[in-house]
C-alpha positions as CSV (number, residue, x, y, z in Angstrom):
1,M,23.3,11.4,-10.9
2,L,24.5,8.2,-12.8
3,E,27.9,8.3,-11.3
4,Q,30.1,5.3,-10.7
5,Q,30.3,4.5,-6.9
6,P,32.4,2.2,-4.7
7,N,31.5,-1.4,-4.6
8,E,28.9,-1.9,-1.8
9,D,25.8,-4.0,-1.5
10,Y,22.7,-1.8,-1.3
11,T,20.3,-4.6,-2.3
12,D,18.1,-4.1,0.8
13,L,17.7,-0.4,0.3
14,F,16.9,-1.0,-3.4
15,D,14.3,-3.6,-2.5
16,Q,12.7,-1.4,0.1
17,L,12.5,1.6,-2.2
18,W,11.0,-0.5,-5.0
19,S,8.4,-1.8,-2.6
20,V,7.4,1.8,-1.9
21,T,6.7,2.3,-5.6
22,T,4.8,-1.0,-5.7
23,E,2.6,0.1,-2.8
24,L,1.9,3.4,-4.6
25,R,1.1,1.5,-7.9
26,Q,-1.4,-0.7,-6.0
27,K,-3.3,2.4,-4.9
28,I,-3.3,3.7,-8.5
29,D,-4.5,0.3,-9.8
30,A,-7.3,0.2,-7.3
31,R,-8.6,3.6,-8.5
32,F,-7.9,3.8,-12.2
33,Q,-8.3,1.4,-15.1
34,L,-5.0,1.3,-17.1
35,H,-3.8,-0.5,-20.2
36,P,-0.1,-1.4,-20.9
37,D,1.2,0.4,-24.0
38,P,2.9,-2.1,-26.4
39,S,5.6,0.5,-27.4
40,T,7.7,-0.4,-24.4
41,N,7.3,-4.2,-24.5
42,N,11.0,-4.6,-25.4
43,L,12.0,-2.5,-22.3
44,Q,10.5,-4.9,-19.8
45,S,14.1,-6.2,-19.6
46,Y,17.1,-4.3,-20.9
47,S,20.8,-4.1,-20.2
48,S,23.8,-1.7,-20.5
49,L,26.4,-2.3,-23.1
50,N,28.8,-3.9,-20.6
51,G,26.0,-6.0,-19.0
52,E,26.5,-4.5,-15.5
53,A,23.4,-2.4,-15.4
54,H,19.9,-3.7,-16.1
55,G,16.4,-2.5,-15.8
56,T,12.7,-2.7,-16.6
57,L,10.3,0.0,-17.8
58,N,6.6,-0.3,-18.3
59,T,4.1,2.3,-19.5
60,F,0.3,2.6,-19.2
61,S,-2.5,4.8,-20.2
62,G,-6.3,5.0,-19.6
63,S,-9.3,7.2,-19.7
64,E,-8.2,9.4,-16.8
65,I,-4.4,8.9,-16.8
66,D,-2.8,9.9,-20.0
67,W,0.7,8.4,-19.4
68,L,2.1,6.4,-16.5
69,V,5.7,5.2,-16.3
70,H,6.9,2.6,-13.7
71,S,10.5,1.6,-14.0
72,W,13.7,0.7,-12.3
73,L,17.4,0.7,-13.4
74,R,20.1,-0.9,-11.3
75,N,23.8,-1.6,-11.3
76,P,24.5,-3.9,-8.3
77,K,28.3,-3.6,-8.8
78,S,28.3,0.1,-8.2
79,G,25.4,0.3,-5.7
80,F,23.5,2.6,-8.1
81,S,19.8,2.2,-8.7
82,H,17.0,4.5,-9.9
83,M,13.3,4.0,-10.0
84,R,10.4,6.1,-11.3
85,L,6.7,6.3,-10.9
86,I,5.4,9.1,-13.1
87,I,1.6,9.7,-13.3
88,W,0.4,12.2,-15.9
89,L,-3.3,13.0,-15.9
90,G,-5.5,13.6,-18.9
91,P,-6.9,17.1,-19.7
92,Q,-10.4,16.3,-18.3
93,I,-9.2,17.8,-15.0
94,N,-6.4,20.2,-14.1
95,V,-5.2,18.5,-10.9
96,P,-1.3,18.5,-10.8
97,H,0.5,15.5,-12.1
98,L,2.3,13.3,-9.6
99,A,6.0,12.2,-9.9
100,Y,8.2,10.0,-7.7
101,G,11.8,9.2,-8.1
102,F,13.9,7.1,-5.7
103,A,17.5,6.1,-6.0
104,T,20.6,4.6,-4.3
105,L,23.6,6.7,-5.2
106,P,24.5,4.5,-3.3
107,H,23.1,6.7,-0.4
108,L,19.4,7.4,-0.4
109,F,17.9,9.9,-2.9
110,F,14.2,10.7,-3.3
111,Y,12.1,13.1,-5.3
112,M,8.4,13.6,-4.9
113,D,6.4,16.4,-6.4
114,Y,3.1,17.6,-7.7
115,I,3.8,19.0,-11.2
116,P,1.8,22.3,-11.7
117,R,-0.5,22.7,-14.7
118,S,-1.2,26.4,-14.2
119,D,0.9,29.5,-13.6
120,L,1.4,29.6,-9.8
121,L,2.4,33.2,-9.9
122,A,-0.9,34.3,-11.3
123,D,-3.4,31.5,-10.4
124,L,-3.4,32.0,-6.7
125,N,-6.4,29.7,-6.1
126,Y,-4.5,26.9,-7.8
127,L,-1.4,27.6,-5.6
128,D,-3.4,27.7,-2.4
129,R,-5.5,24.6,-3.3
130,Y,-2.8,22.3,-4.4
131,F,0.5,23.5,-3.0
132,Q,-0.2,25.1,0.3
133,P,-1.1,21.7,1.9
134,G,2.4,20.4,1.3
135,N,4.2,23.5,2.5
136,E,4.7,22.5,6.1
137,R,6.2,19.1,5.1
138,Y,8.6,20.9,2.8
139,L,9.7,23.2,5.5
140,E,10.1,20.3,8.0
141,L,12.4,18.5,5.7
142,R,14.5,21.6,5.1
143,K,15.1,21.8,8.9
144,D,16.0,18.1,9.2
145,T,19.8,17.9,9.3
146,Q,19.8,14.3,8.2
147,F,18.4,15.4,4.8
148,E,20.4,17.4,2.3
149,Q,18.4,19.2,-0.4
150,Y,19.3,18.0,-3.9
151,I,19.6,20.9,-6.3
152,S,19.8,20.0,-10.0
153,R,22.4,21.7,-12.1
154,N,20.0,21.9,-15.0
155,L,18.0,25.2,-15.2
156,Y,14.9,23.6,-16.8
157,I,14.7,20.8,-14.3
158,R,14.7,23.3,-11.4
159,Q,12.0,25.3,-13.2
160,A,9.9,22.2,-13.6
161,Q,9.9,21.5,-9.9
162,S,7.1,22.9,-7.7
163,P,7.9,25.2,-4.7
164,T,7.0,22.4,-2.4
165,N,8.9,19.6,-4.1
166,L,10.6,17.1,-1.8
167,C,14.1,16.4,-3.4
168,C,16.7,15.2,-0.9
169,T,19.6,12.9,-0.3
170,S,20.4,11.2,3.0
171,K,23.2,9.0,4.3
172,A,20.9,7.9,7.2
173,A,18.8,5.6,4.9
174,K,17.9,3.1,7.6
175,E,16.6,5.7,10.0
176,K,14.8,7.9,7.4
177,L,13.3,5.3,5.1
178,P,10.1,4.9,7.2
179,L,9.5,8.7,6.9
180,V,10.2,8.5,3.2
181,R,7.5,5.8,2.8
182,T,5.1,7.9,4.9
183,L,5.7,11.0,2.8
184,A,5.1,9.0,-0.4
185,H,1.8,7.7,0.7
186,E,0.8,11.0,2.2
187,M,1.3,12.7,-1.2
188,M,-0.5,9.9,-3.0
189,D,-3.5,9.9,-0.7
190,R,-3.9,13.7,-0.9
191,W,-3.6,13.5,-4.7
192,L,-6.3,10.8,-5.0
193,T,-8.6,13.0,-3.0
194,W,-8.0,15.9,-5.3
195,V,-8.7,13.7,-8.4
196,D,-12.0,12.5,-6.9
197,S,-13.2,16.0,-6.1
198,A,-11.9,17.8,-9.2
199,E,-14.2,19.9,-11.4
200,P,-14.1,19.0,-15.1
201,V,-12.1,21.2,-17.4
202,A,-14.3,22.9,-20.1
203,E,-14.3,20.9,-23.4
204,D,-12.9,23.9,-25.3
205,K,-9.9,24.2,-23.0
206,R,-8.8,20.6,-23.0
207,A,-6.8,20.6,-26.2
208,A,-4.6,23.5,-25.0
209,L,-4.1,21.8,-21.6
210,A,-3.1,18.5,-23.3
211,E,-0.6,20.4,-25.5
212,R,0.9,22.1,-22.6
213,D,1.2,18.8,-20.6
214,L,3.0,17.1,-23.5
215,T,5.4,20.0,-23.9
216,V,6.3,19.9,-20.3
217,L,6.6,16.1,-20.0
218,R,8.7,16.0,-23.2
219,A,11.0,18.8,-22.0
220,I,11.6,17.2,-18.6
221,A,12.5,13.9,-20.3
222,E,14.7,15.4,-23.0
223,R,16.5,18.0,-20.9
224,D,17.5,15.5,-18.1
225,P,21.3,16.0,-17.8
226,D,21.8,12.3,-17.2
227,N,20.7,11.5,-20.8
228,Q,24.3,11.8,-22.0
229,I,25.4,9.3,-19.4
230,A,22.6,7.0,-20.6
231,V,24.0,7.1,-24.1
232,Q,27.4,6.0,-22.8
233,M,25.8,3.1,-20.8
234,F,23.3,1.8,-23.3
235,G,24.2,3.2,-26.7
236,K,22.4,6.0,-28.5
237,E,19.5,3.9,-30.0
238,L,18.4,2.4,-26.6
239,A,19.1,5.6,-24.7
240,D,16.9,7.6,-27.1
241,Q,14.1,5.0,-26.8
242,L,14.3,5.2,-23.0
243,V,13.9,9.0,-23.1
244,R,11.0,8.8,-25.6
245,S,9.3,6.2,-23.3
246,L,9.2,8.8,-20.5
247,W,7.0,11.1,-22.5
248,G,5.2,8.7,-24.8
249,G,7.0,9.5,-28.0
250,D,6.4,6.0,-29.4
251,R,3.1,5.3,-27.7
252,M,0.7,3.0,-29.6
253,L,-2.5,3.5,-27.6
254,K,-4.4,6.8,-28.1
255,S,-4.7,9.3,-25.3
256,G,-7.8,8.6,-23.2
257,S,-8.1,5.0,-24.3
């Protein structure tokens, strides 16, 4: 995804997409108590080796959210930008995790998904409860000719996406951005309702769920095909830290703090 693009100014699209993530963060902050993790203090402002790309990455955890990443990376010269809001729950409930990704490539890209924490082929109650509600939206976007489904070349990344993930590109950013904002809030509001009504996971099953969560989160971060491009942009040391930050490899605060 991190490909060099023709010189164009996509500042307005970047600003609007970042404002969407900020609105979503405000809903998170209103519901959960979070603490910044000091392990990413030096990533609050970082730059590429050539100085053209720069970004910020912040991580948080709390008693209910195990790991939250809120970040952006931008190269104004190429028109490329990418931003993330990743919300990974603790093992006290088994509601799906929530992930957002937005980008200018320089055209519009977005990814929104509930990350399953159970086997959807066998746990039919989980499938119906958490993924059936988003099925109609998924089908609507597949029929919209102004959206093109984005399919990762990486096998694991495709495996990690749910059957109702919203992962698209569009050259009609101006016309489609209001819908993207609506979809993002729709998914957040639904997810918050699930969190508030969730039954607790039995104490003796939480360790296994937490282990599975970490395995999945780490694999998603480490198997991202864009990591090699990040090494070229930032050097191996910084690129490796950026990847570890996505799954909490250097975290200083304990889980559930």
